[in-house]
N, C-alpha and C positions, 0 to 999 in steps of 0.2 A: 581332770583330764579324761575324757570318754573312755567306757571300760570295753569300748569294740576297739580303740588304738593305745590301748595300754598294754603292755607285757608285763607278763609274770616275772616273779625274780628266778633268773636263771634262763630263761626264755630266748633263745637265738635270735627268732623270729618273729616278728608280732602278727596280728592275728589277719593283719591285710596279705602277707604271704601264704599262711595256712589258707585264705580264699584262692590265691594265683594256684597254689598245688591243687584244691580241689578243681578249679576250671581245666588244669593240664590233665588230671587224672580221667576224669568224666570224659576230657575229649580222647585221650587214647581209648577210653570202652570202649564209646561211640564208634571210634573210628574199626573196630574189632568187631563190634557188632554190626557194622554196616558192610564187612566184607563180601555176605551174599548178596548186596546192593538193593536186593526187593527189601530187604529190613532197615534200609538207610530213614526213612521218614518215621518210622516209631522210634527207631535208635535216637535219633534228633530230637524227636518230640519228650522224649524221656529225658534227654541231657537236658532240655530247658526245664523240665519241672524241677527235677532234681536241683540243679542249680539255682532255682529261684526259692526253694525252699531252703537250700543251704543259705542263700542274704537275706529272706527275710524272716527265716525262723531260728537262723543259727543253727539248722540241723546239721551233724555231720554226713559229709558225704563217702562212702564208702564204695567200692567196686562192687563188695555183693549187694548192697543195699540198689543200686544202679542197677545190676542185673534182675533182682526179684521185681524192682518196677517196670523192667522192660517185658522182663515175663507175664509179670500182669497184665501188662499193655499189648502184646503180640496179638490181633485177631485177623480177618478175612479181611477188614476196611484198611490194615494196615499194610497189608501184604498188595492188595489192590492198588493201595496209593503208591508203593514202593515200585507196580507194575508200570503204573504212569509214569513215574518218575522215570522210569528206565526208559519208555517208548518215545517221552519228549527228548531226553538226551540223545537217544540214539538218532533222532530227526535233527536235532542241532549239528551233531558230528556228520553224520549225514550232509547238510550243507555246509557246513565246513568245508568238509574235502570237496564237495563240487565246487565251493568259491576258489578252493587252492588248486584245482585242478585245472584252473583258465575259464571258467564260467564266464561270459559276458557281462558285463556292468560288475566284476567281483570286485571292481576299489570303493564302491559305495556298499557294497552286499556285505561287505566284512564288517564294516563297524556297523550297519544297523542289526546283521546277527548277534554282533557284541553287546552293544545294546538289548537286544529281545532275551539274548540269555543273562544279562545282568538284572534287569526286570522279572524276570522268572525263580533268579535266585534270589531277589528277595522278596517274593511273594512265599514262595517257598519256605526261606525260612523264618518270615511273621505267621505261614499257618502250623509251622513247627511249634511255635511260643504259644499259639491260643490252646486256652483250657478244650475249647470245644474240640481239638485234633486228638481229644481222648476218647470222642464218642464218632464223630462224623467228620471226616476229610471235608466232604462236601462244602458244610457249613465254613470250618477252618478255612479252606480256599475261597471262599467266597467272602470272606468276611476280612482274610488280609489282603485280597485285590481290592476292595473298597477303600481299607485304612492305607494301603500303598499311595492310593492314589491322593485320598483325603489328608493326609500327612506326609507332604513330599518331606520336608526337612527329618523326618524319624527315618522314610525311604531312603534317603542321600546316605544318612548316617550308616546303614546299614549295606547299602551300597560300597562304601567306602570300605565298611569292615570286610566284607567279601571280598573286593579287590585287593585290599592289604593280604588276607588269606594267600588268594591265587599267587600274588607275587610270591610270598613268603615260601609256599611251597614250591611254585618254581625256580627259586633261587635254591634253594635247599630240600629236596625232595624228602627226606625224613620226616620235615614239619608238618606234608599231610596228614600223619598220623596225630598231630595234636590239635589243628587246625579247629577241629567240631566244637572242641570247649571254648575257646574263645567266642566263637559265630553263635552259641549256643548261647552264651550269657548275652551277645550283642543283640540277639534278637529277643529275648526276653524283656533287655532294657527297652527296646522300643516301643515294647507293647505298654511299658508303664509311663509311656509318651515323654520324651525329651524336652 
């Protein structure tokens, strides 16, 4: 039996449950670190890196380790990426409000706006999962956009993860504080090509 799936004597949960717990803990830490909104790209990128290290190297994941990695990570480029994310989100929200206020053609505009929002979320998550996000968001976004078009299957799986997270958060709003973890590990998995 593989050591990655074997339980130690007296252990209630196996190693896979420990990974699940780490994903949720990192999700909670990422949600807390993203509360200023401008820090969201750095927080999500750090979550991707921490969970990747957890899976690849079986390195323990702690809140302190996550916060130390985030503190090392925060720089001007991350804050500019956060400002860009806020501007893009505000533009999408403005368009959604305009469509809801009786914009002519809103019946066609709403699904198009939803599709654009989904595609932008996929590119954003893929950029966060790229190692280049630690040094250059421009390079990470360019690579993520290219890979999103070149690898539609992985992008589709990540889009389904985003949709699932949105439905879960809509159905039970407190889950909004846990979904960054599963989204981070899903984004990192797409970078390792499904």
